[in-house]
Structure formats: structure tokens, C-alpha cells
N, C-alpha and C positions, 0 to 999 in steps of 0.2 A: 723164550723161556725165561723163568725167573728163579733166582737162587738167594737164600739167606746166607749172610756172611759174617754176622757178628752178634752183638748182645741179643738182638732179635732182628732177623734180617730176611732177601729174595732175588734170581737171575731171570730177566725176561728177554726172550729175544725181543719204509718208506721211499719216493723217487720224484724228483722235481727238476724241470728243465727251465733254465734261465739263461739270458745271454751272458756270454763270458765277458768279464771286465778285466782289463789289464791291471795287474796288481800295482797299487799306487806307491810302492816303496821305491824310493830313489836311492837311499843309502843308509847304512847302518853305521853310526859314527860312535866309537867307544871313547867316551870322554869322562874324566873325573871332574864333575861340577863342583864338588866339595870333598874334603878329606874323607876317605872311607872310614867306616866304623872299625873295620878290621881288614886284613889283607884279603879276605875272601869276599868283601862286599864292595861294589862300585855302583856308579850311576851310568846308565846308557842313555844316549840321546838319539831317538829315531827321527831322522828327517824324511818327511814325506813330500811327494812331488807337488802337493797342493800348498806347500809352505808350512804346514803344521808340524810342530815339534812335539814329541811324546817322551816324557821322562820315564824311565823304568829303573827301579832299584833291582839290581842283580845280586843274588846270594849264591856263591860258587860252591858246588860240591865237587865230587870226584868224577862227574859225568854219568851217574847212574841213569838219570832221565832229566829232561828239562821240563819244568812245570811252569806254564804261563798262567798267572792268577789274575783274573779280572775282577774289578770291584763290584759290590752290590750296589743298590741305590744309596747306601749310607757311606760309601767310600771306604777308605782304608784308615787304620789307626795303628797304635803301637803294638797291639796284639798280633796283627798280621806280620809285622816285622819279627816278632818273637817266634811265630810259627815257621816263618821262612827261614830263620837262622837254624832252627831245630831240624828242619827238612834238609838244609845244606850239610848239617852235621851227619845226617843219615846218608849223604852221598848225592843228593839231588841238587841240580841247578834250578833255582827259583827266580822267576821274573815277577816282580810286583808292579803292575801297570796301573798307577793311580791316576785314573783319567779325569776325575773331577777337576783338580787344579790345572791340568793341561789344557782344559777347554773352558776354564773359568765357569764351571757349572756348580751350583750349590747342591749338595746332597739332598735327596728327597725322592719320593715314589716315582716322580716323572723324569728323574734325571737321566736314567739309563737310555731312554729314547733319544736323547739329545747328542749322544756320541756318534759320529759319522761311522756307518757300518764298514764302509770301504777302508777307513783308517784302522779299524779293529782287525779286518782281514789282513791288511798290511802288517800289523803287529804280529799276527800269527805267522805270516810268511817270514818275518824277521827271526822269530823263535825257531822256526824249522830250519832256516838257512844257517843259523849259527850252531845248531846242535848236531852232534854225531849220533845221538840216539833219537828215539821217538819222542814226540812232544805230547804232554798231557795238559789239558785245559781245565782250569779250576775256576769256580765262582759259587756265589750263593744268592739266595732270595731272588729278586727281580734281575740280578746280574745274569742269571741262568738264561734269560730271554736273549740278551745281546750275544752271549757266548754261543748258544745253539745256532742263532741266525747266521752269525759271522762264520762259525765252523762249516756250515753247509755251504756258504758262499765260497769259502776256501776250497772245499771239495769240487765245486763246479769249475773253478779256475785251474784246479790241479788234478784232472782225471787220472786215475791209475795210481795215484801216490798214496802210500800207506804211512806217511809221516806223522800223522796224528794217531796216537795210541787210543785215545778216548777221552772221556769227559767226567769230571767229578763235580757234583752239584750238592751243595748243603742246603737244606731247607728250601728247595727250588719253588719259586713262585711263577707258574707258567699258565695261569688262567687268562682268558680273554678279558674278563671283567667279573665283577661280583655277580653271582647268579641271581635270577629273579627267585622270589619266594616260591618254594615248591617245585623248583627245577634243578636238574643237575648242572654243575659248572661245566662250561665248555673250555677245552684247552686250545691254546694258540695253534695255528696251522703248522708251525715249526715242530711241534711235539710229534706229530705223526709223519713228519718229513725228515726225521733224524734217524740215521742208521749207524752212526758211530756208537761204539760201546760206551754205556753210561754207568757211573756209580752214583746211587742216590743215598744221601746220608741225612738222617733227621733225629733230633732228640725226641724222646718219648713225649715229653711235655711241650709240644708245639703244635701249631695249627696244621702243619704238613704231615705229621706222623700217622694220623688215622686215615690219609689219603694216599699213603706212599705206594701201596700195591696198586691202587687205581692208576696213579701216574705212571708206574712201571709198565702196566699193561698198555697204556696209551702210547708210550715210547716203543714198546715192543711191537705194536702193530706196524711201525715204519721199518722194522728189521733190526732194531738195536737189541743187543744182548744187555740186559739191564740188571745190575746188582743192587740190592738195597740193604741198608743197615740202619736199624733203630737202636739208639743208645738208651737202654732201660734206666729209668730213674733220673734222667738228665733233662734239664730245662733248656729250651731254645735260647740262643744267644750266648751259650756258655763260653764259646771260644773267643768272644770279644769282651766279655764283662771283666771288670776289675776282680781280682782274686777274692777280695773281702766281700764281694757281693754274690759269690758263688757258694752253693752248697758244697758239701764234701765230694758228692758224686759229680757235681758240675766241675769242680776244680780238678778232680782226677781225670775227667774227660778232656778238659782244656790242656792239662799237662801231657796227655797222651795224643793230642789232636795230630801232631806231626806224624806219629806212628801210624795213626789211622789213615791219614792221607797217603803215607808212603805204602802201606799194604794195598790200599785201593789202586794206586798207580801200578804197583807190580801185578795186580790182577788183571788190569786192563791191558798191560804190555803182552800178556800171554794170549790175547785174542787176536785172530787175524782180522785186520781192519777191512772194511768194505772198499771195493775198488772204484765205486762211483757214488755220487750223491743220489738221493731219492728223487724220483721224477714225480712231479705234481702239478696241477693246474692252479693250485691255491696260492694266494700271496703269503709266502713264508717270511717276508720281511716286516710283518705286523708286530707291533708291541701290544701289551695288555693295557686296557683302560683302567687307570687307578683313580679316576675321578670320584671324589667323595660325595655322598648324598646329603641332602639337607638334614640337619639334626632334628627331625620330627618324624613321628610314625607315618608310614606311607600306606595309603589305601590300596587293597588289591583290586584290580578291575573286576574280577570275578572271585568272590569268597571261595576258599578252599575248605573242604571238610578237614578238621584237624585229625591227624593220625592218632591212633590210640597212644596213650602214655601211661603205661603200667610199670612202676619201679618200686623199690624199697627206699625209705628215707635214710638219713644218716644213722638212725638208730635201728635200722633193719625192719621197720614196720612197712607193710605194703601200702602203696598209695596208687591212685589212678585218676586220670583227668575226668572221668565220668562221675566221680564223686561230687564234682562241682557243676553238675548239669543244672542249667537255668541261671547260672552265674556268668559274669564277664570275667574271664581269666587271662592274666598275663603269664605266658610261659617264657621263662628266661633261661637260656642255655649259657653256661659260663665255666671257666676254669680258674684255679687260684694263681696260675702262672701268667694269666692274661691281665696286663695292667689296666686296659680299658674296662674290663670286667670289674676289677676292684674299685676303679674310679667311680663307676656308676652305682655301686652298692648304697651309699648314703642317700642318693636321690630315690632309689627303690624303696628304702625304708620310709622316707618322708611321704612318698606316694601312698604307700600302705596305710600309714597313719592318717593321712588326709581323707581316705576313702573307707576308713575302718567300720563305719556304720552303714555301708551300702552292700550291694550284692556283687562286690569286686573282690577278687582274690589274686594273689601272686604266687606262682609255683616256680621255684628255681630248680635247674637241673645241672648237676656237676657232671662234667664229661671226662672220662678216661683216667680218673685218679682213684687211688685206694682210700678206704675209710680213714686210716690213721693220718694220712697226709692232709686230708680235708679237715679232720677234727683239729689238727694242730693249727691250720689256717683260721678256723673259726674261733680259736682261743685268742688269736691275735686281731681279727677283724670281726667286728660285730655285724652279723648279717640279720638275725632276728626274723627270718623268713623260712618257710618250708624248703629244705634242701633234699632233693631226690638224687640217687646215685645211679648214673649210667656208666658202670664200671668199664665195660668193654667197648663204649661208644656206639653200640649197636642202635640204640634209640635215636642218637644224634643223626646217624646216617639215615634212619627211617624218615626223620624230619628234614633231611637234605641240608644239614649244617656244614658250611664251609668257613664260616667266619665267627669268631668269638669276640664279644658276646653276640648271640642272635636271639631276637625276641619276637613273639607272636601274640597278638591280641585276639582271643577267641571270644565270639559273641555268645549270647544266651542260647543260640541254636546249635553251638558246637562247630561253628565255622571260623576259620582264620580270616578276619576282615582287614586287619592292619598288621604290619610287621616292620621290623627294622633290623638291619645287619650292621652291628657296630654299637658303640656306647651312646647313651642318650642322657640328657638331664630330665629325668622322668617327671618331675613335678613342674616342668615349665608350663607357661599358660597354654601353649599350642597342644601339648600332649594331654594335659588335663581336660582341655575341651573335647578332644577326640574321645577319650575314655568315658567322659560323662555323657557324650552323645550316645554312645552304645548302651550305657546304663539306663538311659531314658526310654529305650525301645523295649517293648515287651514281646 
């Protein structure tokens, strides 16, 4: 089942058999590697049987609950320490496990898959062994992948234990890969093989917010009770950005982030944890493929009929794709909070100018933002292209948008012939050649 718990929120309520592996934890050594910032902070050194050492910053509370925080693909920064201290002040013990420096791994999309899962399982075991209370696991973005996979492995090695209260995931990225044009995204096998209680958190202005319920339903199919919370008016990345770069709402959400996590942890603690892991024949240890495609429009093997596109523009005037019948039309879905979207706008304008005297048109679709917000953006960034408003993201779902920006080149017959998921240099030689080839066909 699914339940809303915040600014705008949902509760959603899997089985996998794998060989048991002996936990690789040899010892948990408490050592002060450097002078603590305060009496409530210290550094733990976890020594594993494989010789690997993992350093963990520990922020002591009064024992309300232990929160093991694993990094996203970007690693940790000063903001995470800020939130950990605030959580400790609320009574929680927080472990920040900054794995990137421990394994000499550079932050990046593919970094999460380079951390040995057995070591993360051992880290969970250490947190459980040292806590008198249940443990809550926390991560964000692609870190959600390693967290869920390791949590399930821990369940398999500790049947009957209810020591893990649940999981908190912010802006979780749990797709297998970028979906093909016209297809729904596929979630990693671990999503439907997770039955621990899960709390999903997303800012309204983020890629994940429009798919939050979809992800909750996928997790719920494995038996999880899933709570979701959408922070209205807040932009993704708020909890790590510098305060000067946050809006007033972003900064308020950042200052309240520890309280948000604390409430989520309390909610998860009140749920009876599962007694066993989900049984499945699928490979639940798989990570998502974050390989980037070449920066050029990709041809569809079989052109797809373009879905209807009937919306109002920024000034409230109705507009539809079929108004451009017989033209070659570039349909571009974007948001003002998406940096790659903003980055490609100048090249879209140049492309439009280059092909001004041809049967070529560009139609842009803003997704999920209100008119006043977009108008303020247009006062700062010159778009000079038609802007249609998909206020509730219903049209973007119809076009199966998972990535911003997403662009579709529609031929004269109304079929999507080329597409690209991500930002492009639109006036590049390669992209111009493709568009002109479509213009040359009648």
C-alpha cells in the first residue's frame, strides 16, 4: 500500500534465494584518527577480513536510532556533516561512510558499482552490532542501488533478524538504463526483490518527482511498505547546495532536512520488519547502466507515430502538434531547474535561426512548473522559441519522458524518426545533416 506523508506525499506496501556468505567483518576498531570536532563526534575504522579498511565518521546522539548513511555517486561533502550533526542533536547516532576515498574511487555515475558489496554488507553488520536500537539505512540517487542490494544480502545472511528498521532514499535512481524512445523504463531487479520498509523523498523540481508513485508501486510489488514525500516548490539537490545558491524554499527544506529524515526514521521504526528476504531467480546484484550515448540524434529502427501534443503556451493560447502538419518538427521537453536543459538553449536558438526559411519548426514543452516560475526564468534566459506548458506532467508521461531534456524529431508524416535523451549541441554538423536530410524528403 502507499501513503502520503508530507508536503505532497504516498505508502505502498518480493523473495530471492542466494547462497549465504559469511560476513566479512573481522573486527570493529574504535579509534580517533584525528581530533574530534566535538565530544559527540569521532572516527571509526572498520577492519575487514580482506584487508580493506573503511573509515566512518560517527556522530553520537542519545541512542534514539542508528542511521547508516551511504554515499551517492557524488560522494559526501560538508553538507552531509551538517545534516549528520543536526540528526545527532535530535538524538540519532549517524554513521557517514564515505566510501570513495576508502577505495580510491573518483566520484561519478559509475562509481557506486565499484564498491565491493560484501564490504557494504559488513558495514551494515557493524552498525547493527554496535547499536542497541534498530538501524535505518540512508542514501540518495544511484547510492540507492548499492544500499538496496547490500540490504537484501544482509537479510539473506541474517534470516529472522529485524535489526534493520527500513531504508530512506532521496531522489532514488533505480533504473536499469536509459529507456529506449517510446518505451517505459525498466527498474533494476532489486526493486521488486526488496521487502524492507522504504521511505522515498523527492523535491518537486527533480527528475524523480513525477515518477515517485511509479517507483513506490514497483517496490510495493516485492512486499515493501513504501512511504513517499514530495517537497513542494523545492528543487533537487537542495540539501547539498550552498545556501547562497538555494531559493528561500530550497534553503528552508535544507535547514529542515534533519527533521525530515528523523520523522521518516520514526515512521519506519513503527513498522514490523520482514522476517526473511524476498525469494527470486533474478540477479539482484546488478547495477544500472549509466553509459552515455553519443552526442548526436539517434535514428529509431522503426519510426513511431508521434503522440498527440495539445497544450497551452506560456500566454495561455492553445497549441497542438498537428498545426505543423507537413513540417519537420523538433519537440523538446525541458525544465528550468535542469542545467543541461538550460545549457542547450543557445544552440536550439541558433538551429532555429539557421533553418528559419525552411519547413522546420521547434516546439519546446516545459514540464511540471507553474506559469509564474517559468516566466521569471524566461526573463533571465532568452529562449525565443514557442514554450508549451505541461503543468501536471501528464503529457510528458504520454511521451514516456524519464530524462530531461528529451527531444524528438518528427518527420513530415508525423512520425518520430530520430530522438535524443539528454542535452545536445543542436547546430553541430552531424545534427544539422540529419535534420536537413528529413527536410529534403517529401
